[in-house]
VOPAGU-2260 file (C-alpha; in pm, 1 decimal, decimal comma):
REM VOPAGU-2260
SITE   aa  ch    i         X         Y         Z
SITE  UNK   A    0   -6390,1   -2146,0   -4117,6
SITE  UNK   A    1   -6208,5   -2188,9   -3830,0
SITE  UNK   A    2   -5938,0   -1945,1   -3957,4
SITE  UNK   A    3   -6238,8   -1696,4   -4084,1
SITE  UNK   A    4   -6384,4   -1741,9   -3730,6
SITE  UNK   A    5   -6052,0   -1635,7   -3529,7
SITE  UNK   A    6   -5939,8   -1336,7   -3760,1
SITE  UNK   A    7   -6321,7   -1207,1   -3711,5
SITE  UNK   A    8   -6269,8   -1263,7   -3331,7
SITE  UNK   A    9   -5999,9   -1096,7   -3327,2
SITE  UNK   A   10   -6109,8    -791,1   -3551,6
SITE  UNK   A   11   -6420,3    -756,0   -3351,0
SITE  UNK   A   12   -6226,0    -728,7   -3013,5
SITE  UNK   A   13   -6045,5    -390,8   -3154,8
SITE  UNK   A   14   -5726,2    -532,5   -3329,2
SITE  UNK   A   15   -5616,0    -358,1   -3589,3
SITE  UNK   A   16   -5650,5    -611,8   -3908,1
SITE  UNK   A   17   -5276,7    -602,2   -4012,4
SITE  UNK   A   18   -5202,6    -782,3   -3695,9
SITE  UNK   A   19   -5483,3    -995,8   -3651,6
SITE  UNK   A   20   -5334,4   -1173,6   -4026,6
SITE  UNK   A   21   -5015,5   -1176,3   -3852,5
SITE  UNK   A   22   -5153,9   -1340,3   -3503,4
SITE  UNK   A   23   -5317,5   -1601,3   -3740,0
SITE  UNK   A   24   -5057,7   -1690,7   -3985,6
SITE  UNK   A   25   -4789,8   -1715,1   -3709,3
SITE  UNK   A   26   -4994,3   -1917,8   -3492,1
SITE  UNK   A   27   -5071,8   -2201,4   -3774,1
SITE  UNK   A   28   -5446,0   -2125,2   -3716,6
SITE  UNK   A   29   -5435,7   -2276,6   -3393,5
SITE  UNK   A   30   -5700,4   -2106,7   -3242,3
SITE  UNK   A   31   -5781,8   -1745,1   -3071,9
SITE  UNK   A   32   -5623,5   -1828,0   -2721,2
SITE  UNK   A   33   -5267,3   -1878,9   -2926,7
SITE  UNK   A   34   -5318,4   -1584,1   -3179,8
SITE  UNK   A   35   -5363,8   -1360,6   -2832,0
SITE  UNK   A   36   -5098,8   -1515,7   -2665,1
SITE  UNK   A   37   -4859,9   -1421,4   -2979,8
SITE  UNK   A   38   -5006,6   -1069,2   -3011,1
SITE  UNK   A   39   -4948,6    -934,5   -2655,2
SITE  UNK   A   40   -4596,2   -1129,6   -2704,1
SITE  UNK   A   41   -4550,4    -923,7   -3016,2
SITE  UNK   A   42   -4675,1    -594,7   -2915,7
SITE  UNK   A   43   -4393,2    -411,8   -2896,7
SITE  UNK   A   44   -4224,8    -556,9   -3184,4
SITE  UNK   A   45   -4093,3    -240,8   -3409,9
SITE  UNK   A   46   -4189,4    -461,4   -3727,9
SITE  UNK   A   47   -4586,7    -512,9   -3614,5
SITE  UNK   A   48   -4754,0    -287,0   -3814,3
SITE  UNK   A   49   -4574,4    -339,7   -4086,9
SITE  UNK   A   50   -4814,5    -512,2   -4372,6
SITE  UNK   A   51   -4830,4    -875,8   -4369,8
SITE  UNK   A   52   -4780,8   -1022,5   -4702,8
SITE  UNK   A   53   -4873,0   -1391,1   -4656,4
SITE  UNK   A   54   -4664,1   -1651,1   -4879,1
SITE  UNK   A   55   -4745,4   -1796,1   -5187,4
SITE  UNK   A   56   -5050,5   -2026,5   -5217,9
SITE  UNK   A   57   -5134,0   -1896,4   -4865,3
SITE  UNK   A   58   -5420,4   -1653,8   -4868,8
SITE  UNK   A   59   -5641,7   -1607,0   -4507,4
SITE  UNK   A   60   -5998,1   -1754,2   -4546,8
SITE  UNK   A   61   -5916,4   -1993,4   -4783,8
SITE  UNK   A   62   -6024,9   -2333,7   -4770,0
SITE  UNK   A   63   -5807,1   -2651,0   -4978,3
SITE  UNK   A   64   -5499,9   -2450,7   -5054,9
SITE  UNK   A   65   -5238,3   -2643,4   -5256,6
SITE  UNK   A   66   -4924,8   -2499,2   -5093,1
SITE  UNK   A   67   -4895,5   -2210,2   -4792,9
SITE  UNK   A   68   -4820,7   -2333,9   -4375,9
SITE  UNK   A   69   -4883,6   -2560,1   -4144,2
SITE  UNK   A   70   -5200,8   -2496,9   -4065,5
SITE  UNK   A   71   -5279,3   -2543,7   -4469,6
SITE  UNK   A   72   -5094,4   -2852,8   -4490,6
SITE  UNK   A   73   -5278,7   -2980,2   -4184,6
SITE  UNK   A   74   -5611,9   -2829,1   -4370,5
SITE  UNK   A   75   -5493,7   -3023,2   -4688,2
SITE  UNK   A   76   -5515,4   -3368,6   -4551,6
SITE  UNK   A   77   -5810,9   -3478,2   -4388,6
SITE  UNK   A   78   -5839,7   -3753,6   -4099,0
SITE  UNK   A   79   -6008,7   -4005,9   -4286,9
SITE  UNK   A   80   -6392,4   -3993,7   -4163,5
SITE  UNK   A   81   -6697,3   -4204,0   -4330,2
SITE  UNK   A   82   -6873,9   -4085,1   -4594,4
SITE  UNK   A   83   -7179,8   -3862,4   -4429,2
SITE  UNK   A   84   -7513,6   -3943,4   -4510,3
SITE  UNK   A   85   -7639,8   -3767,9   -4874,8
SITE  UNK   A   86   -7777,6   -3441,3   -4765,9
SITE  UNK   A   87   -7610,0   -3456,1   -4410,5
SITE  UNK   A   88   -7284,7   -3254,8   -4540,7
SITE  UNK   A   89   -7459,7   -2979,4   -4719,0
SITE  UNK   A   90   -7635,2   -2915,4   -4361,2
SITE  UNK   A   91   -7337,7   -2868,1   -4178,4
SITE  UNK   A   92   -7190,6   -2660,6   -4414,6
SITE  UNK   A   93   -7450,2   -2425,5   -4458,4
SITE  UNK   A   94   -7494,7   -2382,3   -4059,4
SITE  UNK   A   95   -7100,1   -2322,5   -4070,9
SITE  UNK   A   96   -7133,2   -2086,0   -4339,7
SITE  UNK   A   97   -7440,4   -1954,2   -4160,1
SITE  UNK   A   98   -7298,0   -1579,3   -3996,3
SITE  UNK   A   99   -7331,7   -1529,7   -3601,0
SITE  UNK   A  100   -7592,2   -1313,9   -3463,7
SITE  UNK   A  101   -7557,5   -1013,6   -3275,5
SITE  UNK   A  102   -7635,8   -1168,9   -2977,7
SITE  UNK   A  103   -7338,3   -1433,7   -3027,2
SITE  UNK   A  104   -7122,8   -1221,4   -3176,8
SITE  UNK   A  105   -7111,6    -997,6   -2819,4
SITE  UNK   A  106   -7112,0   -1364,8   -2633,3
SITE  UNK   A  107   -6789,9   -1447,3   -2807,6
SITE  UNK   A  108   -6681,6   -1093,4   -2783,0
SITE  UNK   A  109   -6728,8   -1159,5   -2445,4
SITE  UNK   A  110   -6568,2   -1412,3   -2381,3
SITE  UNK   A  111   -6285,6   -1386,8   -2560,3
SITE  UNK   A  112   -6219,9   -1024,4   -2345,4
SITE  UNK   A  113   -6220,7   -1222,5   -2017,5
SITE  UNK   A  114   -5980,1   -1431,5   -2187,8
SITE  UNK   A  115   -5763,5   -1148,5   -2286,4
SITE  UNK   A  116   -5822,3    -983,4   -1903,0
SITE  UNK   A  117   -5678,6   -1289,5   -1785,8
SITE  UNK   A  118   -5392,0   -1285,3   -2044,5
SITE  UNK   A  119   -5311,9    -949,1   -1956,2
SITE  UNK   A  120   -5299,8   -1035,9   -1545,9
SITE  UNK   A  121   -5112,3   -1338,1   -1623,0
SITE  UNK   A  122   -4836,9   -1116,7   -1797,7
SITE  UNK   A  123   -4817,5    -846,9   -1577,7
SITE  UNK   A  124   -4768,0   -1059,2   -1286,7
SITE  UNK   A  125   -4461,5   -1208,4   -1457,5
SITE  UNK   A  126   -4320,0    -890,8   -1531,5
SITE  UNK   A  127   -4420,9    -788,5   -1148,2
SITE  UNK   A  128   -4217,4   -1082,8   -1061,5
SITE  UNK   A  129   -3974,9    -999,6   -1280,2
SITE  UNK   A  130   -3921,7    -606,2   -1133,5
SITE  UNK   A  131   -3892,9    -746,3    -802,9
SITE  UNK   A  132   -3603,6   -1030,9    -890,3
SITE  UNK   A  133   -3441,7    -703,2   -1056,7
SITE  UNK   A  134   -3474,1    -475,2    -788,2
SITE  UNK   A  135   -3336,3    -768,2    -522,4
SITE  UNK   A  136   -3039,2    -772,0    -796,1
SITE  UNK   A  137   -3009,9    -380,1    -742,5
SITE  UNK   A  138   -3002,5    -387,8    -364,1
SITE  UNK   A  139   -2718,5    -672,2    -404,9
SITE  UNK   A  140   -2545,3    -506,8    -630,2
SITE  UNK   A  141   -2578,4    -189,0    -392,8
SITE  UNK   A  142   -2504,4    -382,5     -59,0
SITE  UNK   A  143   -2164,6    -481,6    -251,4
SITE  UNK   A  144   -2113,5    -163,3    -334,2
SITE  UNK   A  145   -2141,9     -50,0     -25,0
SITE  UNK   A  146   -1931,3    -337,3     164,0
SITE  UNK   A  147   -1661,0    -230,0     -96,9
SITE  UNK   A  148   -1703,9     142,0      38,1
SITE  UNK   A  149   -1587,3      53,0     325,8
SITE  UNK   A  150   -1316,5     -89,9     288,5
SITE  UNK   A  151   -1154,6     132,0     113,1
SITE  UNK   A  152   -1206,9     391,9     396,3
SITE  UNK   A  153   -1139,4     159,4     617,5
SITE  UNK   A  154    -764,5      83,9     402,5
SITE  UNK   A  155    -732,1     516,8     364,6
SITE  UNK   A  156    -807,8     572,7     770,1
SITE  UNK   A  157    -502,2     264,0     858,5
SITE  UNK   A  158    -285,9     440,0     617,9
SITE  UNK   A  159    -394,4     788,3     745,2
SITE  UNK   A  160    -297,0     628,6    1098,9
SITE  UNK   A  161      28,6     495,4    1021,7
SITE  UNK   A  162     147,3     799,5     829,2
SITE  UNK   A  163     102,3     975,7    1209,3
SITE  UNK   A  164     305,0     688,6    1373,3
SITE  UNK   A  165     526,4     705,1    1138,9
SITE  UNK   A  166     582,4    1176,5    1128,8
SITE  UNK   A  167     567,7    1118,8    1507,7
SITE  UNK   A  168     852,2     854,2    1543,0
SITE  UNK   A  169    1060,7    1048,0    1337,2
SITE  UNK   A  170     979,2    1433,3    1451,2
SITE  UNK   A  171    1090,2    1241,3    1806,3
SITE  UNK   A  172    1427,4    1093,6    1649,8
SITE  UNK   A  173    1448,7    1432,0    1575,1
SITE  UNK   A  174    1444,3    1549,2    1931,3
SITE  UNK   A  175    1650,5    1294,7    2017,0
SITE  UNK   A  176    1895,4    1399,0    1747,9
SITE  UNK   A  177    1898,6    1712,8    1884,7
SITE  UNK   A  178    1977,8    1648,1    2241,7
SITE  UNK   A  179    2239,9    1440,8    2125,4
SITE  UNK   A  180    2406,1    1742,7    1959,3
SITE  UNK   A  181    2346,5    1976,2    2257,2
SITE  UNK   A  182    2464,8    1716,6    2509,1
SITE  UNK   A  183    2799,0    1650,4    2244,1
SITE  UNK   A  184    2829,4    2100,5    2241,1
SITE  UNK   A  185    2796,2    2071,8    2638,3
SITE  UNK   A  186    3101,9    1837,1    2667,7
SITE  UNK   A  187    3347,4    1968,5    2361,1
SITE  UNK   A  188    3286,9    2315,4    2561,7
SITE  UNK   A  189    3354,0    2159,4    2884,2
SITE  UNK   A  190    3687,6    2014,8    2794,3
SITE  UNK   A  191    3740,4    2349,4    2565,0
SITE  UNK   A  192    3708,6    2554,1    2838,8
SITE  UNK   A  193    3793,5    2328,2    3122,9
SITE  UNK   A  194    4155,4    2349,5    3034,5
SITE  UNK   A  195    4185,7    2725,8    2990,8
SITE  UNK   A  196    4039,4    2776,5    3314,9
SITE  UNK   A  197    4310,3    2535,4    3528,9
SITE  UNK   A  198    4580,1    2777,3    3341,4
SITE  UNK   A  199    4430,2    3043,7    3488,7
SITE  UNK   A  200    4488,4    2910,3    3872,4
SITE  UNK   A  201    4854,7    2962,7    3879,6
SITE  UNK   A  202    4774,9    3355,4    3844,8
SITE  UNK   A  203    4614,9    3410,8    4170,5
SITE  UNK   A  204    4833,5    3331,3    4434,8
SITE  UNK   A  205    5095,4    3612,2    4313,3
SITE  UNK   A  206    4778,8    3868,6    4396,4
SITE  UNK   A  207    4683,2    3724,8    4692,3
SITE  UNK   A  208    5069,7    3734,5    4806,9
SITE  UNK   A  209    5059,3    4070,0    4792,4
SITE  UNK   A  210    4989,9    4181,2    5212,1
SITE  UNK   A  211    5085,3    4573,9    5136,6
SITE  UNK   A  212    4787,4    4692,4    5040,7
SITE  UNK   A  213    4446,8    4458,7    5172,0
SITE  UNK   A  214    4238,3    4647,4    4878,7
SITE  UNK   A  215    4479,6    4519,1    4634,0
SITE  UNK   A  216    4414,3    4168,8    4775,0
SITE  UNK   A  217    4044,6    4193,7    4721,4
SITE  UNK   A  218    4088,6    4367,3    4376,1
SITE  UNK   A  219    4105,2    3992,5    4181,0
SITE  UNK   A  220    3800,5    3871,7    4410,9
SITE  UNK   A  221    3550,7    4053,4    4179,4
SITE  UNK   A  222    3657,0    3921,9    3847,6
SITE  UNK   A  223    3445,1    3628,5    3870,9
SITE  UNK   A  224    3537,0    3477,9    3545,6
SITE  UNK   A  225    3716,5    3231,5    3716,8
SITE  UNK   A  226    3328,0    3083,3    3728,3
SITE  UNK   A  227    3309,8    2806,9    3441,6
SITE  UNK   A  228    2967,7    2737,2    3522,4
SITE  UNK   A  229    2654,4    2910,4    3588,2
SITE  UNK   A  230    2344,2    2763,4    3768,6
SITE  UNK   A  231    2029,0    2904,5    3559,1
SITE  UNK   A  232    1625,3    2876,9    3698,2
SITE  UNK   A  233    1364,5    2928,9    3415,7
SITE  UNK   A  234    1038,6    3012,5    3513,8
SITE  UNK   A  235     757,2    2899,8    3242,2
SITE  UNK   A  236     464,4    3047,9    3176,9
SITE  UNK   A  237     226,3    2793,4    3389,6
SITE  UNK   A  238     371,1    2836,6    3692,5
SITE  UNK   A  239     671,9    2559,7    3658,3
SITE  UNK   A  240    1036,1    2629,3    3681,0
SITE  UNK   A  241    1305,3    2466,1    3538,5
SITE  UNK   A  242    1665,5    2452,6    3668,6
SITE  UNK   A  243    1983,6    2356,6    3510,2
SITE  UNK   A  244    2375,1    2401,8    3505,0
SITE  UNK   A  245    2567,0    2543,4    3207,7
SITE  UNK   A  246    2902,2    2626,9    3110,2
SITE  UNK   A  247    2997,2    3031,7    3133,3
SITE  UNK   A  248    3060,9    3051,2    2821,5
SITE  UNK   A  249    2770,9    2867,2    2671,2
SITE  UNK   A  250    2581,3    3132,0    2439,1
SITE  UNK   A  251    2217,3    3198,1    2564,9
SITE  UNK   A  252    2107,2    3054,5    2284,9
SITE  UNK   A  253    2163,3    2694,0    2485,6
SITE  UNK   A  254    1943,7    2825,1    2741,5
SITE  UNK   A  255    1662,6    2855,5    2501,8
SITE  UNK   A  256    1712,4    2519,5    2356,5
SITE  UNK   A  257    1708,4    2408,8    2636,4
SITE  UNK   A  258    1396,4    2559,6    2712,2
SITE  UNK   A  259    1226,3    2461,1    2367,7
SITE  UNK   A  260    1265,3    2065,5    2430,9
SITE  UNK   A  261    1195,0    2054,9    2842,3
SITE  UNK   A  262     943,7    2345,1    2897,2
SITE  UNK   A  263     722,5    2272,2    2571,1
SITE  UNK   A  264     782,8    2584,9    2408,1
SITE  UNK   A  265     734,9    2575,5    2052,8
SITE  UNK   A  266    1050,0    2775,5    1820,7
SITE  UNK   A  267    1072,6    3145,8    1848,0
SITE  UNK   A  268     775,4    3211,5    2027,4
SITE  UNK   A  269     850,2    3386,6    2323,8
SITE  UNK   A  270    1149,5    3586,6    2530,8
SITE  UNK   A  271    1415,9    3526,2    2790,4
SITE  UNK   A  272    1406,5    3844,7    3065,3
SITE  UNK   A  273    1561,8    3901,8    3411,0
SITE  UNK   A  274    1329,0    4006,3    3670,0
SITE  UNK   A  275    1537,7    4234,6    3840,9
SITE  UNK   A  276    1710,7    4476,3    3686,4
SITE  UNK   A  277    1442,9    4374,2    3396,3
SITE  UNK   A  278    1585,8    4295,3    3063,9
SITE  UNK   A  279    1482,2    4177,4    2796,8
SITE  UNK   A  280    1716,7    4000,6    2563,5
SITE  UNK   A  281    1673,2    4011,7    2199,9
SITE  UNK   A  282    1844,7    3789,2    1931,7
SITE  UNK   A  283    2191,3    3938,4    1938,9
SITE  UNK   A  284    2186,5    3868,6    2309,7
SITE  UNK   A  285    2121,5    3496,6    2186,3
SITE  UNK   A  286    2511,7    3466,8    2064,9
SITE  UNK   A  287    2665,8    3668,7    2360,5
SITE  UNK   A  288    2789,4    3393,2    2616,9
SITE  UNK   A  289    2667,5    3373,4    3022,1
SITE  UNK   A  290    2950,3    3539,2    3176,7
SITE  UNK   A  291    2944,1    3848,1    2890,0
SITE  UNK   A  292    2516,1    3877,0    3011,1
SITE  UNK   A  293    2623,0    3888,0    3367,7
SITE  UNK   A  294    2412,1    3593,9    3450,5
SITE  UNK   A  295    2724,5    3337,1    3634,5
SITE  UNK   A  296    2732,4    3220,0    3858,5
SITE  UNK   A  297    2372,5    3231,2    3872,2
SITE  UNK   A  298    2039,8    3380,7    3763,3
SITE  UNK   A  299    1718,0    3394,9    3723,4
SITE  UNK   A  300    1496,8    3375,4    3396,7
SITE  UNK   A  301    1126,3    3407,2    3321,6
SITE  UNK   A  302     963,1    3321,2    2967,4
SITE  UNK   A  303     774,6    3513,5    2837,5
SITE  UNK   A  304     539,2    3529,8    2565,9
SITE  UNK   A  305     634,5    3765,8    2233,7
């Protein structure tokens, strides 16, 4: 009658008959505690509410079954006991078959409910510990992901800094190449125009040797074409000034390039003009020689914003 008592106890506690029968069968009728453990462990199984079909020869509540579960085998092979006295066995069977009173049922259900609360508390504690462990794993993974992101950002910043340094180096080399080209152009102009000025020297004595007219001796003097160099002072926007010597045949563009390289001005963002008489030089003037623009042998230029 132990199996019947376990099944009835589960039904009294409110479990469905189908689930109660499965619990008793799968635990081998090893008591109410094992049946409750099985029910709590398998309450979320997808087939928990499917109809229970007992194996052949095994019927819940039957005694003396010849075939069935291990529980049937245990009941089919009783331990050897001394023969009870006549009349005693009938009394024990009557007591075991006696139905429980309402008070006994309430007490048994109360004990079982308390046991179930303890089991549920233990399960909740296990679930809480498992959730804490999962939370630790999530935090650990989050920290690892954050470290990976930080490494990627640092690597990106290093790449950007290296690219800026490379761009600055290339810009510095480009400026150096421009300076070298200007220096080569100046040297070539010096060689070219230096030879031409030497040939003009023999033509001057005949002009100075004519004593007939003083005004005739002064005529070649205003022709300042003999000046091969021009001293230019450039006044910048910040009030500072630059001074440099250029060849008389160099174009005004050479002065502008010189200001761009040494005065900190950007390309095509300023004008050149003379203070007195005031004259603003245009883009067409940039290709004209300094001699033609009247800046020989010396002149003052002012940098102005466009």
